[in-house]
Residue, then its C-alpha position, 0 to 999 in steps of 0.5 A: m499499500v503506497t502512502q501519501e507521503q511515499r506518492r508525494r515523494q514519488l512525484a518529487r523525483e518524477k518531476f526531478l526527472r522530468q526538468q532533467q531531460r529538459r535541461t539536458a536537451a537545451r544544453r545538448k541544443a546550446n552545445v551545437r550552436n556554440s560548436v557553430i560559433a566556434s567553427v565560424l570564429g575560430v575559438i574553441v567553445v568549451g560545453s558545460v555539463v553539470s546540471y542539476a538533474t535531480g535538481v540537484f540532480k535528477n545538482d544539481d543535483s546535484k546531483s546540483n533537485a526537483s520539488a514535489e507536485v504542488t499547488p503554487s501558493a497565489s502570492p509567495s511572500k519573501a521573507p527578509d534577506p538574512c544574508e550580508k552583502a557580497a564582497a567586492g569582486a567578480v566570478k572568474s569566466l574559466s574552463w578547463k578540457k580535461e580533468p586536473a591532475m591528481t595532486i592531493d595525498k589521498s590517504a590525509k584529511y582535507e577540509m573546505k570552507l565556503a566563506t558566504t554572505c550567510g556564514d561560513i560552511d565547514i566540510a570535511l571532505k571524504t578524500s579517500a572515499a572520493p579522491h577524484t571529486v576532493n582533487s577537483f574542488n582542491f584544484l577549482a578552490s585554488e584557481g579561484y573558481l568558485d569565488h563570487t559564485k551564487c548558490h542558484r537553487l533551494t528546494t523546500n518540497g520533496i528534497y531539501v537542498l542548496q545547490c551551488g557551483d555554478p559560475k553562470g548562476t543558472g543550473m547550466g555552467g561547469p568547468g569544462y571537464t567531468i569526473p567520475d562518480e565515487n562512493l555511491k555506496d557510502k554508509s551513510l546513504k540508507n534506504n535511498i536518503y542522502p542525510a542532513g549534513t551531506i555534500a554531493m556532487a550534481n550531475t546530469g542524470q548520466a553517469h560520470t558528469g559531475g563537474s562543479q555544481f554541487f548540494l548542501v543537503y539540510q534535512d534528509s532527502q529521498l534520492p536515487p545513490s546516484y550523486t557521489p557524497f563527498g563530504t560532511i557539513s559541520a554543525s555550524g555550517m548546518k546552521v547557516l544552512k537551515k537560516i538560509a532554507a527558513a528564507g525560503e525561496a522565489t516561486g513558492q512551489g518549493d524549487g527555485a532561486p533562494n530568498a537568501t542571497v547566497v553568495i560564495n565570497k570564497a572557497t578554500v580546501t586545506k589539508s588538515 
């Protein structure tokens, strides 16, 4: 017997999948267009591949998200912005053709700090379980790739995540390369639940399509184990996430831009 809650979650996942399919189709069209432009101008265009497939993911999503099939409110109310003004600076336009060479010590512990306009989010990275992912973020952070980027998506129905890591802020951006899926049998993933405090990769719904987009889980979320879990958020970081979530999202439907202006002023990865 399928309960109403199970049905609601199923509808949410199905909606995630439909959104991902539409985004993937749009990306393919954009890549074709960019290829034509590149041939005319003699410029190599590197297409990005990460989108919040499930919202996060199927990015988001995520994998950096979908929301449940809910009736939109007539006039969404916007909560006060709980975050500070972003630091001065601009997003860098960077792209690479291939995954960076492995430079981290796979046996060591690493931490990532996202210094955001809403507060610092500290993350203990799962280096040995997800070395390609940790190495990629170590590289991207060293290049300033995530600095001044907005977290562009918040879901508050079906799954409960904040998605970040897209310099374009549209869910369509990426570093130009992809990394393999890792750690999909992590012991924390039970009964298709990504527990609160997890940080995981968004993807397009296909294997090995992670790039730079990731999602931060602020409440247990039911998702298939298809999104690389690569770290655990600190208690203080969870307080920041819950503050962001409490401000809601812009559409009133449970899936849209966060009302809080969440900007990553600086991302750093350090060996502990």
